[in-house]
C-alpha positions, 0 to 999 in steps of 0.5 A, a space after each residue: 598677749 605679752 608686751 612685745 606684741 602690744 607694742 608691735 600693734 601700737 606702732 602699726 596702728 600709729 603708722 596707718 594713722 599718720 599715712 591717712 592724714 599726711 599731706 602726701 598724695 599720689 598725683 598723675 599728671 595729665 592733660 584732658 580735652 574740654 570735652 572730657 572735662 565737661 563729661 566729668 563735671 556732668 557725671 558722664 562716664 568715660 568709656 576709655 580706661 582710666 589710664 588712658 586719660 592720663 597723658 603728659 603734654 608731650 605724650 599726648 602730642 606724640 600720640 596725636 602726631 603718630 595716630 595712636 589715639 584716633 578716638 580723641 582726634 575724631 572727637 576734636 574734629 567733631 567739635 570744630 566750627 564749621 564755616 557755611 560758605 553759602 551763607 548769605 550774611 554774617 552770623 553773630 553769637 547772641 552771647 557776645 558782649 559787643 555789637 557790630 552795627 551796620 556801617 560801622 566797621 572800618 579798617 584799622 591801620 598802624 605803622 607799616 600797614 596800609 593799602 599795599 604800601 608802608 605807612 609812617 607813624 604819623 600817617 597811620 594815626 590819621 588813617 585809622 580809628 582811635 581805640 579807646 578803653 573807655 569806649 561803649 561796646 556798640 559803635 554807630 557810624 553815620 557817615 565816613 569822613 570822606 563822604 561827609 565832607 562830600 555831603 557837606 555834613 562834616 564840621 570842617 566841610 563846606 557845602 556839598 559841591 551839588 545836589 547831585 552829589 549830596 544825594 548820590 553820597 546819601 543814597 550810597 551811605 544809607 543802602 550800604 548799611 543794609 544786610 543782604 536779607 534786608 534788600 527788597 526784590 523789585 520788579 521793574 516794568 517798562 511802559 509796555 505791559 509785562 515787558 521788564 529790563 535786562 541786567 545790562 540796562 541803566 534801570 537795573 543799575 538804578 535798582 541796585 544803587 537804590 539798595 534792592 535786587 532786580 528780579 529779572 536779573 537772569 533773563 536773557 536780553 531777547 526774553 524780557 516779556 513775562 507774564 502775571 505767573 512769572 511775576 507771582 512767582 518772583 513775588 517782589 516786595 516793590 513794583 516800579 512801573 514807568 508811565 507816559 508823560 500824560 499820566 505823570 509828568 512836568 505838565 500833569 496837574 492831578 493824579 486821576 490817570 495815575 490812580 487808574 493806572 495804579 488800580 489797573 495793576 492792582 487788579 491784575 490776574 494773581 497779583 492780589 497775592 504779591 507782597 508789593 500789592 498787599 503792602 501797597 508798595 507799587 511805585 509809578 514814575 514818569 518817563 521823564 525821570 529817566 531822561 538824565 542822571 539828576 532825575 534818575 538820582 530822584 527816581 532812585 531816592 523813591 525806590 530806596 524810600 519805598 523798599 527801605 523806608 526806615 533808613 530813608 525816613 528823614 529824606 524829603 523826596 519833594 525837596 530832593 526833586 526840587 533841588 535836582 531839577 533846579 540844578 539840572 534845568 534851572 527851574 523847580 519842578 512843576 506837575 506830578 512826576 511820581 505816584 505811590 500807594 503809600 506816602 513817600 
């Protein structure tokens, strides 16, 4: 091999070596969908040709608009989050770092925002919550400012105007924290056996204000007589039974007749499998408690404490009954106005 040939081979080898270790690379500009990135990372082979995944951002946008890449559009649509319009409550991501506590959510106002009219800067600060960078993730609100003043528990507030106001606001505050799935189903029975109530009645309103649902809400006004099978199928978590004032009332001094009425309800046909019976969530109330708004409020407190004991555990029913009766009639209540299978 002559000298010229050796030099030529040496130059070719040198050029090859320089190309392999140079900093230059062939680069293709592209935009990949999130699913494509995940597929590459997990080793999933892309069925499309390599050149089909390389797009400039403008080319990709044009293709989506013109419908050229229908497979990518289909993938994108398939991965969108769908909202269930029939859901009974909000759903939260269990991976989130923050938690929304019942009753803690309030609207935030800023300058120029409000209930349909502009708000000045100084007013917006008063009407909204202040957000701190140092705040904890979870927020627990025990009472709204306006309600706290009505209840007499705000630092600046005087005592509540009346016991009726205090307990009405307290009931609203506590029950508003319940999710839909936490509200108990209540079967209300009048003094007549198996005769329930209509959705236009005061009793229906009392159940709702106590944070529960009325199982007879869909009955027609002329079809309020039910039977054991109907109640069994409804499977209420709470049963409220109104009794004569000689069973429970201001002149009653013992619970003998109430206990008998309670056992009679428990022994009804098919009732042994009802949730309310098994958990002893049967509440007997005197017909006297239906006579005025003050005593109706006391009855609502009893229903709420029977159906949702956790949120009402610090509420003393006897104390509330004393205060409401004294405010209404000028005297502390006497006799026995209610009877329950569980202490309330």
